[in-house]
C-alpha positions in Angstrom: -76.8 -139.2 139.7 -73.3 -138.7 141.0 -72.9 -139.5 144.7 -71.8 -136.6 146.8 -68.4 -137.1 148.6 -70.0 -137.1 152.0 -73.4 -137.0 153.8 -73.3 -134.3 156.4 -75.4 -135.0 159.5 -77.3 -132.4 161.3 -76.7 -133.7 164.8 -74.1 -131.9 166.9 -72.2 -133.5 169.8 -73.3 -132.2 173.1 -70.5 -132.6 175.6 -69.9 -130.7 178.8 -66.3 -129.6 178.9 -64.1 -130.1 181.9 -62.9 -127.0 183.7 -59.2 -126.2 183.2 -58.6 -124.7 186.6 -61.1 -124.3 189.3 -62.6 -120.8 189.3 -60.2 -119.6 186.5 -62.7 -119.7 183.6 -66.4 -120.0 183.3 -67.7 -123.1 181.4 -70.5 -121.3 179.6 -69.8 -120.5 176.0 -69.6 -116.9 174.9 -72.0 -115.8 172.2 -69.1 -115.3 169.8 -67.8 -118.9 170.2 -71.3 -120.3 169.8 -71.9 -118.4 166.6 -68.6 -119.6 165.1 -69.5 -123.2 165.7 -73.0 -122.6 164.3 -71.6 -120.8 161.2 -69.3 -123.7 160.4 -72.3 -126.1 160.7 -74.7 -124.2 158.4 -72.3 -123.1 155.7 -72.9 -124.4 152.2 -70.3 -127.1 151.5 -69.0 -125.2 148.5 -68.7 -122.0 150.5 -66.9 -123.8 153.3 -64.4 -125.3 150.8 -63.7 -121.9 149.3 -63.2 -120.3 152.7 -60.7 -123.0 153.6 -58.8 -122.4 150.4 -58.8 -118.7 151.0 -57.4 -119.3 154.5 -54.6 -121.5 153.2 -53.7 -118.8 150.6 -53.5 -116.2 153.4 -51.2 -118.6 155.3 -48.8 -119.0 152.4 -48.8 -115.3 151.7 -47.8 -114.7 155.3 -44.8 -117.1 154.8 -46.5 -119.9 156.8 -46.4 -123.5 155.5 -49.9 -124.8 156.1 -48.6 -128.4 155.7 -45.6 -128.8 157.9 -43.0 -131.5 157.0 -42.5 -133.1 160.3 -44.0 -133.3 163.8 -42.2 -135.4 166.5 -44.6 -137.7 168.3 -43.5 -139.1 171.7 -46.2 -141.7 171.9 -49.5 -142.8 170.4 -52.8 -141.8 172.0 -53.3 -145.5 173.0 -49.9 -145.6 174.7 -50.7 -142.2 176.4 -53.9 -143.5 177.9 -52.2 -146.7 179.1 -49.3 -144.8 180.6 -51.3 -142.0 182.3 -54.7 -143.6 182.8 -53.9 -144.3 186.4 -53.4 -140.7 187.2 -55.4 -139.6 190.2 -58.5 -137.4 189.7 -57.6 -133.7 189.8 -53.8 -134.3 189.4 -51.6 -132.7 186.8 -48.0 -133.6 185.7 -46.8 -130.1 184.6 -43.2 -131.3 184.6 -43.9 -134.1 182.1 -44.0 -133.2 178.4 -45.7 -135.3 175.8 -46.4 -134.8 172.1 -49.5 -136.4 170.5 -50.9 -136.2 167.0 -54.2 -137.2 165.5 -57.4 -136.0 163.9 -59.5 -133.4 165.7 -63.1 -134.8 165.6 -64.8 -132.5 168.1 -64.3 -128.8 169.1 -66.1 -127.4 172.1 -65.3 -123.7 172.8 -66.0 -122.7 176.4 -64.7 -119.2 175.9 -62.1 -117.3 173.7 -59.4 -118.5 176.1 -60.5 -122.1 176.8 -61.4 -124.8 174.2 -61.8 -128.5 174.4 -61.0 -130.9 171.6 -61.4 -134.6 171.1 -58.2 -135.9 169.5 -58.6 -139.3 167.7 -55.8 -141.6 166.6 -56.0 -145.3 165.8 -59.0 -146.6 167.9 -58.4 -144.2 170.8 -59.3 -140.7 171.6 -58.2 -138.2 174.3 -59.4 -134.8 175.3 -57.1 -131.9 174.6 -57.6 -128.8 176.7 -56.4 -125.6 175.0 -56.1 -123.1 177.8 -54.6 -119.6 177.0 -53.0 -119.5 180.5 -51.0 -122.7 179.6 -50.1 -121.8 176.0 -46.8 -120.5 174.8 -48.8 -118.0 172.6 -50.0 -114.5 173.5 -53.8 -114.3 174.0 -54.4 -112.7 170.6 -52.3 -115.3 168.8 -54.0 -118.0 170.8 -57.5 -116.9 169.8 -56.5 -116.4 166.2 -55.0 -119.9 166.0 -57.9 -121.8 167.6 -60.5 -119.9 165.6 -59.0 -121.3 162.4 -58.9 -124.9 163.7 -61.8 -126.9 162.1 -63.5 -130.2 162.6 -61.5 -132.9 160.9 -58.1 -131.1 160.9 -55.0 -133.2 161.7 -53.1 -131.6 164.6 -50.1 -132.0 166.7 -50.2 -131.2 170.4 -47.4 -130.8 172.9 -48.3 -130.4 176.5 -48.6 -132.2 179.9 -50.9 -134.9 181.2 -53.8 -134.1 183.6 -57.0 -135.7 184.9 -60.1 -133.7 185.8 -61.9 -134.1 189.1 -64.5 -136.1 187.2 -61.8 -138.6 186.1 -61.4 -137.6 182.4 -57.8 -137.9 181.2 -56.6 -134.9 179.1 -53.6 -133.3 177.7 -53.1 -129.6 178.4 -51.6 -128.1 175.3 -48.7 -125.7 175.4 -48.2 -125.7 171.7 -50.8 -126.6 169.1 -50.0 -127.1 165.4 -52.3 -127.9 162.5 -50.5 -130.5 160.4 -53.0 -131.0 157.6 -56.3 -129.3 156.9 -59.7 -130.9 156.2 -61.1 -128.8 153.4 -64.6 -130.3 153.5 -67.3 -130.2 156.1 -67.2 -133.4 158.2 -70.4 -135.0 159.5 -70.8 -134.3 163.2 -71.5 -137.1 165.8 -75.1 -138.0 166.5 -76.6 -136.9 169.8 -76.6 -139.5 172.4 -80.4 -139.7 172.4 -80.4 -141.1 168.9 -78.5 -144.2 170.1 -80.0 -144.5 173.5 -81.0 -148.1 173.0 -77.3 -149.1 172.8 -75.8 -149.9 176.1 -73.0 -147.5 177.1 -69.6 -148.8 176.2 -71.1 -151.5 173.8 -68.5 -152.0 171.0 -68.8 -154.5 168.1 -66.5 -157.5 168.2 -66.0 -160.4 165.8 -68.7 -163.0 166.2 -71.4 -160.5 167.1 -74.1 -158.9 165.0 -73.3 -155.6 163.4 -75.2 -152.3 163.9 -75.1 -150.4 160.6 -78.2 -148.4 161.5 -76.1 -146.6 164.1 -73.3 -145.5 161.7 -72.6 -141.8 161.5 -72.2 -142.2 157.7 -74.7 -144.9 156.6 -75.3 -144.2 152.9 -73.9 -147.4 151.3 -72.9 -145.8 148.0 -71.0 -143.0 149.7 -69.3 -145.4 152.1 -68.1 -147.7 149.3 -67.0 -144.9 147.0 -65.3 -142.8 149.7 -64.0 -145.5 152.0 -61.7 -143.1 153.8 -64.8 -141.3 155.1 -66.3 -144.6 156.1 -63.2 -145.5 158.1 -62.9 -142.1 159.7 -66.5 -141.9 160.9 -67.6 -145.5 161.6 -65.3 -147.2 164.1 -67.1 -150.5 163.6 -66.0 -150.5 159.9 -62.4 -150.2 161.0 -62.8 -153.2 163.3 -64.4 -155.2 160.4 -61.3 -154.8 158.2 -59.0 -155.5 161.1 -60.9 -158.7 161.6 -60.5 -159.6 158.0 -56.7 -159.0 158.3 -56.6 -161.3 161.4 -58.4 -164.0 159.4 -55.7 -164.0 156.8 -52.9 -163.8 159.3 -54.4 -166.8 161.2 -54.6 -168.9 158.1 -51.1 -168.0 157.1 -49.7 -168.9 160.5 -51.8 -172.1 160.7 -50.4 -173.4 157.4 -46.9 -172.2 158.1 -46.9 -174.2 161.3 -47.8 -177.3 159.2 -44.7 -176.8 157.1 -46.6 -175.4 154.1 -44.7 -173.2 151.7 -46.4 -170.0 150.6 -45.9 -169.4 146.9 -46.9 -166.9 144.3 -48.1 -168.1 140.8 -48.9 -166.0 137.7 -52.1 -163.9 137.8 -51.9 -163.4 134.0 -51.8 -166.5 131.7 -51.7 -167.1 128.0 -54.1 -170.0 128.3 -57.8 -169.8 129.2 -60.2 -172.3 130.8 -63.5 -170.4 130.4 -65.2 -167.6 128.5 -65.7 -165.6 131.7 -62.2 -164.1 131.8 -60.7 -160.6 131.8 -58.5 -160.1 128.8 -55.4 -157.9 128.5 -52.6 -157.6 125.9 -48.9 -158.0 126.2 -47.4 -155.4 123.9 -43.8 -156.8 123.7 -44.8 -160.4 123.0 -47.9 -159.3 121.0 -50.3 -161.8 122.6 -53.4 -161.9 124.7 -53.2 -162.6 128.3 -56.0 -163.7 130.6 -56.6 -163.0 134.3 -56.7 -166.3 136.2 -59.8 -167.8 137.8 -57.8 -170.3 139.9 -54.2 -171.1 140.7 -54.7 -174.9 140.6 -52.7 -175.6 137.5 -49.5 -174.1 138.9 -49.9 -175.4 142.5 -50.4 -178.9 141.1 -47.2 -178.6 139.1 -45.3 -177.5 142.2 -46.4 -180.7 144.0 -45.2 -182.7 140.9 -41.9 -180.8 141.3 -41.4 -182.0 144.9 -42.9 -179.1 146.9 -45.3 -181.4 148.8 -47.2 -178.7 150.7 -47.9 -175.4 149.0 -50.4 -172.7 149.4 -51.3 -169.3 147.9 -53.4 -166.5 149.2 -54.2 -164.3 146.2 -56.6 -162.7 143.8 -58.8 -164.5 141.3 -61.0 -162.9 138.6 -64.3 -163.7 136.9 -65.8 -161.6 134.2 -69.3 -162.9 134.2 -72.8 -161.4 133.7 -75.6 -162.1 136.2 -73.5 -162.0 139.3 -75.3 -161.3 142.6 -73.4 -158.2 143.3 -74.2 -158.3 147.0 -72.4 -161.7 147.4 -69.8 -161.6 144.6 -67.2 -159.3 143.3 -65.5 -159.8 139.9 -62.1 -159.6 141.8 -62.0 -161.9 144.8 -59.5 -163.4 147.2 -59.0 -167.1 147.9 -56.7 -169.3 149.9 -55.8 -172.5 148.0 -53.4 -175.3 149.1 -52.3 -178.6 147.8 -51.0 -181.3 150.3 -49.2 -184.4 149.1 -49.9 -187.8 150.7 -53.3 -186.7 152.0 -56.9 -187.3 151.0 -60.2 -185.6 151.6 -60.6 -187.1 155.1 -57.4 -185.3 156.1 -58.8 -182.1 154.7 -62.0 -182.4 156.8 -59.9 -182.8 160.0 -57.7 -179.9 158.9 -60.7 -177.7 158.2 -62.1 -178.4 161.6 -58.9 -177.5 163.3 -58.3 -174.3 161.2 -61.8 -172.9 161.3 -62.7 -173.7 164.9 -59.3 -172.4 166.1 -59.8 -169.2 164.1 -63.2 -168.6 165.5 -61.9 -169.3 169.0 -59.0 -166.8 168.6 -61.2 -164.1 167.1 -64.1 -164.3 169.5 -62.9 -166.3 172.6 -65.7 -168.8 171.9 -66.7 -171.4 169.3 -70.0 -169.7 168.8 -70.7 -166.7 166.6 -73.9 -164.7 166.0 -74.9 -163.5 162.6 -78.0 -162.8 160.5 -79.5 -165.6 158.4 -78.4 -164.4 155.0 -80.2 -161.1 155.2 -80.0 -158.1 157.6 -83.9 -158.2 157.9 -83.8 -161.9 158.9 -83.5 -163.2 162.5 -80.1 -163.8 164.0 -78.7 -167.3 164.3 -76.0 -168.8 166.5 -73.4 -170.9 164.7 -71.4 -173.4 166.7 -67.9 -174.2 165.4 -67.2 -176.7 168.1 -65.4 -179.7 166.4 -66.1 -182.2 165.1 -68.4 -180.9 162.5 -71.4 -182.9 161.2 -70.7 -185.1 158.2 -73.4 -186.3 155.7 -73.3 -188.3 152.6 -75.0 -186.2 149.9 -76.9 -188.9 148.1 -78.0 -190.7 151.2 -79.2 -187.4 152.8 -81.0 -186.3 149.7 -82.9 -189.6 149.4 -83.8 -189.5 153.1 -85.0 -185.9 153.2 -86.9 -185.9 149.9 -88.1 -189.5 150.0 -86.4 -190.3 146.7 -85.0 -193.5 145.2 -82.6 -192.3 142.6 -81.4 -194.8 140.1 -77.7 -195.8 140.7 -76.7 -195.3 137.1 -76.8 -191.5 136.9 -75.7 -191.5 133.3 -78.9 -193.3 132.2 -82.0 -191.7 130.7 -84.0 -193.2 133.5 -82.0 -191.3 136.1 -82.4 -188.1 134.1 -86.2 -188.6 133.8 -86.5 -189.4 137.5 -84.7 -186.3 138.6 -86.8 -184.2 136.1 -89.9 -185.5 137.6 -88.6 -184.9 141.2 -87.9 -181.3 140.4 -91.4 -180.9 138.9 -93.0 -182.6 141.9 -91.2 -180.4 144.5 -91.4 -177.2 142.4 -87.6 -177.0 142.2 -86.6 -174.7 139.4 -83.6 -175.7 137.3 -82.7 -173.4 134.4 -81.2 -174.9 131.3 -79.1 -176.8 130.6 -81.2 -179.3 132.5 -78.5 -182.0 132.6 -78.5 -184.7 135.2 -75.8 -183.0 137.1 -77.7 -179.7 137.2 -80.9 -181.3 138.2 -79.2 -183.2 141.0 -77.3 -180.1 142.2 -80.6 -178.1 142.4 -82.2 -180.8 144.4 -79.3 -180.9 146.8 -79.4 -177.2 147.2 -83.1 -177.2 147.8 -83.3 -180.1 150.3 -79.8 -180.7 151.9 -78.1 -177.3 152.0 -81.1 -175.5 153.4 -80.7 -177.5 156.6 -77.0 -176.7 157.1 -76.7 -173.8 159.6 -74.0 -175.2 161.8 -70.8 -176.3 160.0 -71.6 -179.4 158.0 -69.5 -181.4 155.6 -71.6 -182.5 152.5 -69.4 -185.2 151.0 -69.2 -188.0 148.5 -70.7 -186.3 145.5 -71.4 -188.4 142.4 -68.7 -188.4 139.7 -71.2 -186.8 137.3 -71.1 -183.6 139.5 -67.4 -183.6 140.5 -65.7 -185.2 137.5 -62.2 -184.0 138.5 -62.1 -185.5 142.0 -60.7 -189.0 142.5 -63.1 -191.9 142.7 -64.1 -193.1 146.1 -61.9 -195.9 147.4 -64.9 -198.2 148.0 -68.0 -196.6 146.4 -68.2 -196.9 142.6 -69.5 -193.7 140.8 -68.8 -191.6 143.9 -65.9 -189.2 144.3 -63.8 -188.2 147.4 -64.8 -184.6 147.8 -66.8 -182.3 150.1 -68.2 -178.9 150.6 -68.4 -177.3 154.0 -71.7 -175.5 154.5 -72.2 -172.8 157.1 -75.3 -170.8 157.4 -76.7 -172.6 154.3 -73.8 -171.3 152.2 -70.6 -173.0 150.9 -67.6 -171.8 152.9 -64.8 -174.1 151.6 -64.4 -177.2 149.6 -61.8 -179.9 149.1 -61.1 -183.1 147.1 -58.7 -185.9 146.7 -57.0 -185.0 143.4 -57.4 -187.1 140.3 -53.8 -188.0 139.6 -54.2 -190.6 136.9 -53.3 -188.7 133.6 -55.2 -191.2 131.4 -58.4 -190.9 133.5 -58.0 -187.2 133.6 -57.8 -187.1 129.8 -60.9 -189.2 129.5 -62.8 -186.9 131.9 -61.8 -183.9 129.8 -63.1 -185.7 126.7 -66.4 -186.7 128.6 -66.9 -183.1 129.6 -66.2 -182.0 126.0 -63.6 -179.6 127.1 -61.2 -178.4 124.5 -57.8 -177.2 125.3 -57.5 -173.5 124.5 -53.8 -172.7 124.3 -52.1 -175.4 126.3 -53.9 -175.3 129.7 -55.4 -178.8 129.7 -52.5 -180.3 127.9 -50.1 -178.8 130.5 -52.3 -180.3 133.2 -52.2 -183.7 131.7 -48.5 -183.5 130.9 -47.6 -182.6 134.5 -49.6 -185.6 135.8 -47.7 -187.8 133.4 -44.6 -187.0 135.3 -46.2 -188.3 138.5 -48.4 -186.5 140.9 -48.3 -188.2 144.4 -51.6 -188.9 146.1 -52.7 -185.4 146.9 -55.6 -183.4 148.3 -56.5 -179.8 147.5 -58.5 -177.3 149.6 -59.9 -173.9 148.9 -61.8 -171.1 150.7 -63.1 -167.7 149.6 -61.6 -165.3 152.1 -64.1 -162.6 151.3 -67.0 -164.9 152.2 -65.2 -166.2 155.3 -64.7 -162.6 156.4 -68.4 -161.9 155.8 -69.4 -164.7 158.0 -67.3 -163.8 161.1 -68.2 -160.1 160.8 -71.9 -160.6 160.1 -71.6 -158.7 156.8 -74.6 -159.1 154.4 -72.8 -157.6 151.4 -69.3 -158.5 150.0 -68.6 -154.8 149.6 -68.6 -154.6 153.4 -65.4 -156.6 153.6 -63.6 -155.2 150.5 -61.8 -152.0 151.2 -62.3 -150.8 147.6 -65.0 -152.9 145.9 -65.6 -152.8 142.1 -68.0 -149.9 141.4 -69.2 -148.3 138.2 -67.3 -144.9 137.8 -69.2 -141.8 138.8 -68.0 -139.9 135.8 -66.8 -140.7 132.3 -63.9 -139.3 130.4 -65.8 -136.1 129.7 -66.4 -135.5 133.4 -70.1 -136.2 133.0 -72.1 -138.6 135.0 -71.2 -142.2 133.9 -74.8 -142.8 132.9 -74.3 -140.3 130.1 -72.8 -142.1 127.1 -71.5 -139.0 125.4 -71.3 -135.2 125.9 -74.4 -134.8 123.8 -77.8 -136.4 124.1 -78.4 -139.6 122.1 -80.5 -139.2 119.0 -81.1 -142.9 118.7 -81.7 -145.2 121.6 -83.3 -148.6 122.5 -85.7 -149.4 125.3 -86.1 -153.0 126.3 -89.4 -153.8 128.2 -89.8 -156.8 130.5 -93.5 -157.6 130.7 -95.2 -159.3 133.6 -92.6 -161.8 135.0 -94.8 -164.0 137.2 -91.7 -165.7 138.7 -90.2 -166.4 135.3 -86.8 -164.8 136.0 -83.3 -166.2 136.3 -80.9 -163.4 137.3 -77.9 -164.9 135.5 -79.7 -165.8 132.2 -81.9 -162.7 132.0 -78.8 -160.5 132.8 -77.0 -162.1 129.9 -80.0 -161.6 127.6 -80.3 -157.9 128.5 -76.5 -157.4 127.9 -77.0 -159.1 124.5 -79.9 -156.7 123.7 -77.8 -153.6 124.7 -80.6 -151.4 126.1 -80.3 -147.8 126.9 -83.2 -148.2 129.3 -85.0 -151.2 130.8 -88.6 -150.9 131.9 -90.6 -153.4 134.0 -94.4 -153.5 134.0 -94.7 -155.2 137.3 -96.2 -158.5 138.5 -92.8 -159.8 139.3 -94.4 -162.6 141.4 -96.8 -163.1 144.2 -95.0 -160.4 146.4 -91.7 -162.1 145.6 -89.3 -159.8 147.5 -86.2 -161.8 146.7 -86.8 -161.6 143.0 -87.3 -157.8 143.1 -84.1 -157.5 145.2 -82.2 -159.2 142.3 -83.8 -156.9 139.7 -83.0 -153.8 141.8 -79.3 -154.7 141.5 -79.3 -154.8 137.7 -76.6 -152.5 136.4 -78.8 -150.8 133.8 -80.9 -147.6 133.6 -84.2 -148.8 134.7 -87.8 -147.9 135.7 -90.4 -150.1 137.2 -93.9 -150.2 138.7 -95.5 -152.7 141.0 -98.5 -154.6 139.9 -101.4 -156.2 141.7 -99.5 -159.5 142.2 -96.7 -157.6 143.9 -99.1 -156.8 146.7 -100.4 -160.4 146.8 -100.5 -160.8 150.6 -100.4 -157.2 151.7 -103.8 -155.6 151.5 -103.3 -152.7 153.8 -100.6 -150.4 155.2 -99.2 -151.3 158.6 -97.3 -148.8 160.8 -96.0 -151.6 163.1 -94.3 -154.0 160.7 -92.4 -153.6 157.4 -94.5 -155.5 154.9 -93.4 -157.1 151.6 -94.7 -154.1 149.5 -92.6 -151.7 151.6 -89.5 -153.9 151.2 -90.0 -154.0 147.4 -90.4 -150.2 147.2 -87.2 -149.7 149.3 -85.2 -152.1 147.1 -86.3 -150.4 143.8 -85.8 -146.9 145.3 -86.2 -144.2 142.7 -86.5 -146.8 139.9 -90.1 -147.3 141.1 -92.0 -144.6 139.3 -95.6 -145.1 140.7 -97.2 -141.7 141.0 -93.7 -140.2 140.3 -91.3 -139.5 137.5 -87.7 -140.5 136.7 -85.6 -138.4 134.3 -83.1 -139.7 131.8 -81.3 -136.7 130.5 -79.0 -138.6 128.1 -82.1 -139.9 126.3 -84.1 -136.6 126.6 -86.8 -138.7 128.1 -88.7 -138.9 131.4 -90.7 -141.9 132.6 -93.9 -141.1 134.5 -95.6 -143.8 136.5 -99.2 -144.7 136.8 -101.1 -146.1 139.8 -99.2 -148.9 141.6 -100.9 -152.3 142.2 -103.6 -151.7 139.5 -105.8 -154.6 138.7 -107.7 -152.8 135.9 -111.2 -151.6 135.6 -113.1 -149.0 137.6 -112.1 -150.3 141.1 -109.3 -148.7 143.1 -107.5 -151.9 143.9 -105.6 -152.1 147.2 -107.2 -148.8 148.4 -106.0 -149.5 152.0 -102.4 -149.4 150.6 -102.8 -146.5 148.3 -104.6 -144.1 150.7 -102.0 -144.1 153.6 -99.0 -144.3 151.3 -100.0 -141.9 148.5 -103.0 -140.0 149.9 -105.3 -141.3 147.1 -108.9 -141.9 147.9 -110.6 -142.2 144.5 -109.9 -142.3 140.7 -110.0 -138.5 140.5 -107.3 -138.0 143.1 -105.3 -140.8 141.4 -105.5 -139.1 138.0 -104.4 -135.8 139.6 -101.3 -137.5 141.2 -100.2 -139.0 137.8 -100.8 -135.6 136.1 -98.8 -133.7 138.7 -95.9 -136.2 138.4 -95.8 -135.5 134.6 -95.7 -131.8 135.2 -92.5 -132.3 137.3 -90.5 -133.5 134.3 -88.1 -131.2 132.4 -89.9 -129.1 129.8 -87.8 -130.3 126.9 -88.2 -134.0 127.7 -90.6 -136.4 126.0 -92.7 -138.3 128.4 -93.1 -142.1 128.5 -95.9 -143.4 130.7 -95.2 -146.7 132.5 -98.2 -148.4 134.2 -99.1 -151.9 135.2 -102.4 -151.7 133.3 -103.2 -149.6 130.2 -105.7 -146.7 130.0 -109.4 -146.9 129.0 -110.4 -145.9 125.5 -108.4 -148.4 123.5 -111.2 -150.7 122.6 -113.7 -153.1 124.2 -113.4 -156.1 122.0 -112.1 -159.4 123.5 -108.8 -159.1 121.6 -108.3 -155.4 122.0 -105.2 -154.2 123.9 -107.1 -153.9 127.2 -110.2 -156.0 126.3 -111.8 -158.4 128.7 -111.0 -161.8 127.3 -112.8 -163.6 130.2 -116.2 -162.3 129.1 -117.8 -163.4 125.8 -119.1 -159.9 125.2 -115.7 -158.3 125.9 -115.4 -154.9 127.6 -112.8 -152.1 128.3 -110.7 -153.1 131.3 -108.4 -150.1 131.2 -107.5 -147.7 134.0 -109.7 -144.5 133.8 -107.3 -142.5 136.0 -104.4 -143.2 133.6 -106.5 -142.2 130.6 -107.6 -139.0 132.3 -104.0 -138.1 133.3 -102.7 -138.7 129.7 -105.5 -136.5 128.3 -104.8 -133.7 130.7 -101.1 -133.7 129.9 -101.9 -133.5 126.2 -104.5 -130.8 126.6 -102.8 -128.6 129.2 -99.1 -128.8 128.3 -96.7 -129.0 125.4 -95.1 -132.3 126.4 -94.7 -134.9 123.7 -95.9 -138.4 124.6 -94.5 -140.9 122.2 -95.2 -144.0 124.2 -97.4 -145.5 126.9 -96.1 -148.9 128.2 -98.1 -151.4 130.4 -98.8 -155.1 131.0 -101.4 -157.0 133.0 -103.6 -158.0 130.1 -101.7 -161.2 128.9 -101.1 -161.6 125.2 -102.6 -165.1 125.2 -106.4 -164.8 125.5 -108.3 -166.9 127.9 -110.7 -167.8 125.1 -107.9 -168.7 122.8 -105.8 -166.7 120.3 -103.8 -163.6 120.9 -104.7 -160.0 121.7 -103.5 -156.9 119.9 -100.4 -155.6 121.6 -100.0 -152.2 119.9 -102.3 -149.3 119.3 -101.6 -145.8 118.0 -103.9 -142.8 118.5 -104.5 -139.7 116.5 -101.6 -137.8 118.3 -99.2 -140.6 117.2 -98.9 -141.8 120.8 -98.2 -145.5 120.8 -99.9 -147.8 123.5 -97.8 -150.9 124.0 -98.8 -153.9 126.0 -95.7 -155.9 126.9 -97.4 -158.7 128.9 -96.0 -161.7 127.1 -97.0 -164.5 129.5 -95.3 -166.9 130.0 -92.2 -165.0 129.1 -89.8 -168.0 129.2 -90.0 -171.0 126.8 -88.5 -174.3 127.9 -87.8 -177.0 125.4 -90.4 -179.7 125.5 -87.7 -182.4 125.7 -86.2 -181.0 128.8 -82.8 -180.3 127.2 -81.5 -177.6 125.0 -81.8 -173.9 125.4 -84.5 -171.8 127.0 -85.7 -168.5 125.4 -86.8 -165.4 127.1 -89.2 -162.7 125.8 -88.6 -159.0 125.7 -90.3 -156.1 123.9 -87.8 -153.9 122.1 -88.6 -150.3 121.1 -86.2 -148.4 118.8 -86.2 -144.6 118.9 -84.6 -142.1 116.5 -84.9 -138.3 116.8 -87.6 -138.7 119.4 -89.8 -140.9 117.4 -90.5 -144.7 117.5 -89.1 -146.4 114.4 -89.4 -150.1 115.3 -91.1 -152.4 117.9 -90.4 -156.1 118.1 -91.2 -159.0 120.3 -87.8 -160.5 120.8 -86.9 -163.9 122.1 -83.3 -164.5 123.3 -82.0 -167.9 124.0 -79.3 -168.9 126.5 -77.2 -171.9 125.6 -74.1 -172.9 127.5 -74.0 -169.5 129.1 -74.1 -167.6 125.8 -77.0 -165.4 124.6 -78.3 -165.4 121.0 -81.3 -164.2 119.1 -83.8 -167.0 118.6 -86.8 -165.2 117.2 -88.0 -161.6 116.4 -91.6 -160.7 115.7 -92.2 -157.3 114.1 -95.0 -155.4 115.9 -94.4 -151.9 114.3 -92.1 -150.2 111.9 -92.1 -146.8 110.3 -92.7 -146.8 106.5 
């Protein structure tokens, strides 16, 4: 659904205006002025916009330019407050003339002849008093002008300084000119009672925790798509981006003072180093060009050319699937420098000086406060006081995990030892399970988790960092480090490998083939002599996130990458064409039970090209983080929570936010339990069954269902499902999505909902779902082509496999998608994993084909491994 351009708030600022002159005007508002404010507030946004356009038309017809070319400003609002802030209470400087301009963010009529405005400019505001007795206009013209001024207009004011008896600095306007009109309704400030727990005058500053709950505009999607509204209404957001700018300025000044030369290198290249690149085309030269992922090649060549210290602050690009979109953007900013005649030890000292100095300048202290990787987590204090802790990665891993890793990491014994260690400590390592990947996962699990304060993790094995120079005294170890802060990598550096023969051998060992001349250019440059050199890099976006306590990368990107709201036809982007699709594909992900890797499963889904993805629940044992990742998937989707998704939450709590509530909030409208979600491009609506179902006649998790959904028994549950179905568009077909299937599909052990744990079998379906489906068929004209569910695993407890498809007399298909386990790992520990999906093909509203599809992921590429046909029309 397209995001509205703004989210109007209902709260209105309540401010008592200061009297203009003692006993000259009463401060009570007249009924007429009150009604005008109220009318602006309650007008429909479309009607408000049309009224503004009509007013502008009348202005033009009267020969008035509603958008003047120039307004002379004598000083900024900030300068005005600094210059006249010392004015004594009750004093006026009528012989001093000032001209100010800014956006009018509050209008408070006291009478037809006296109005008070809040004029905002930069980060300052000042009160403007519009008093008819001070104005150059006649009273009628005065009233006409100020009745047309609306919240959000940009105005210019010429008048004199004054301060009320209460000490509020104002400017009394003699002339008042609207310079630019805000044609849309602007949200009004919240009442002070809504933020009463915030101390008066409390303002966010770098190094402190943020307060997004207090934003006037707090809908994330609206804020990111309409950043100008975000900046206008949320002062804290302006401060965040100013802080980011200060971070970049500090880094530039720091490096310039060390005689580094800032350079610019090509963003588009005709060579490529990876498959994850954005591709464009050069028309004149008739060749492909690729957006860079790193500037290293060119910076290294500049050092060969005699520029001993070079740095670049610029954009990099990665076109990958499976990104965590809260922490990564496909376009990102880095600072990378190369320093001749230095090694990684010098880089550690330089990192300490740069980062501690930056934090000190931004915050006035070496300590910052931030959330521990999630806004819901507790806050932590991070101390940047140098020197930072330094740990040897292998020594620390063996110490923490009580491991004795074989020294020869290239041996089979080392690989087996690390595989066994991952199994022993339940450390998941998705394929390819190379020695380097296994070791990296163990380091991430044991070592990085303990690094809250800045910590250098250094001396990685050559098998993990093949392009760093070998350690001067430790065979098989390289001179490199990662700086971890708050458990996340902040920056990294290495002593550069400058032996061209060794570099060529490493390229061969890594089986990297030169595409174009990238690797050959790298080697050739080294053959001309690269001095002993160290390189260093930091992600500026992540650094800005750290010092501003931002939990999402979009918070520090002025214009983050977002899917367009509308396509070329002006329709919602979710619609693939002006007309509805006759043929489409639904991909169903059955019970996951923790078998989910965001990167690999995202690539598999992109390979399958679904029009809709459905999840049958049981993501894990109340695995909130897994559900958060699924909620970010950039597909049309519908989901329902299963019994395992309420694993540790048995009843609703009004005091604390439980794991079930967090999952529901993450999924949002995609969770269809007792609800429906419409997909107009597919002419389909998905109706959800009962959440947390465990099958059978018991109302599982009743203490959750009753307070959340008002359901006390199976009858009420069936009624909830039935009413959800009736809320769908009349011309849509209905697909039911439930965690468990309905009763009535057989009672044999191998039937689609049969009890496989009892020798005599039995029907373990949901009676409420069965009744709701029956009622929809009997009492309405909806077509129900498909009922999707899971829970009853395909592998039977007594051995063999259950039936996964059933079709009733009305041609409704009942499809069990619980393929458990859904991920196959090679028995040898190497090779590619494969992931299970159930794929349903539709044509003209009818199911034409159903397959159990296994997709393998090998070297980051998805391919079809196996396809088992479950159904096909004759």
